[in-house]
N, C-alpha and C positions, 0 to 999 in steps of 0.2 A: 648672631643667630639667624638674621634674615637670610644670609648668604646659605647657610645651611638649609633652610626652609626652601628656599629656591632651587638648590641642588637635588634636594630629596624629592621634591614635587616635578622636576624635570626627569629623574630617574622614573618615578612611579608612572608619569604621563608616557614616556617612552616605552615602557612595558607595556602599558595598556593599549597603546595605540598599535603595538605590534601584535595584539591579540594575546599577550602572556599576561593573562589576568592574575594567575596565582603567584607570578614573580610580583607584578604590581602590588599585590596584597601583602606579601611578605616584607617589601620595601616599606609599605603602610606601617605594617608593625614594628619594624626596626625605626622608623621615624618617631612613632610614639613612645618606644622605649627609650628613646634619646630625648624625650620631652619636646619633639618638635610638632607643632599643631599642625594637622592637614587643613588647608584652604580650599576655597570654593573650586580653584583649578585643579587641585588634587581629586575632590569628589567627583568633578566633571568627567575628568579623564577615565575614572572608574565607571561611572554610568556610561559613558560612551563606548567604553569597551564592551561592557555587559550587552548594551544595545546592537552592537556590530555583530554579537555572537547570537543575536535573536533570543536574548533571555531578559525579557521585560520585568520579570519577577526579581532579579538581580540587581538591575537598574534601579528599581523601585527600592530595593533593601537598601543599596547605597544612599539612595536619596534620604531615606529615614535615618540611616547613621549620619549623614550629614547634619540633619535637623537636630538629633540627639546631641551631636557635637558642638551645635550652638552656631554654626558656620550657615551665615544667610546664603540662599541660593541666588544665583544671578541669571541673566538672561542666557548665558551658556549653559547652565545647570539645566533650565527649563526646556532649551533647545535639543540637548541631550536626550532627556526624557521623552519629548516629542518624536524624536528620532528613533528612539528605542521602541516606542508604542507602533511606529509606521512599520519598521523592520519585522515586528512581530505580528504584523496583520491586525492590530488593535485600532481602529480608527476611534472608538468612542475613548479609550485611555488616552491618545493623542489629543483628543479634543478636550478631555477633561484637565489634562495638563496645561494645555493653551489657555483654558478659563482661569485657571490658577495663577498663571504668569501674569495675566492681565488683570 
C-alpha cells in the first residue's frame, strides 16, 4: 500500500510540476478510487502547480481540500501557498499564509 501511495504521489507531482494540472487531478481521482489516500506531498504539488499558473484561488482551494481530507499541512504546503500568493501579486495573502504557518 505504501509503495502504491509513493508511486501515485510521484505521478501526480510529476504531472503538476510540468503544469499539467488536469492530468494531475485525474491521477488524484484514480488514487482515491483505488483507496489510496493523498498525503501532504500530493497536495503541495497541486498547490504549487496552481500557483505557478498564477491561480491563487485554485491553490487555496487545494489547501481547503487538504484540510477537509484531514491531511495536516507542512512547511512545504505553506511555502507553496506563499509562493502562489506572490505569483499572483497578492502580498497581503502571502503574509496571511506566513502568519498562519508560524
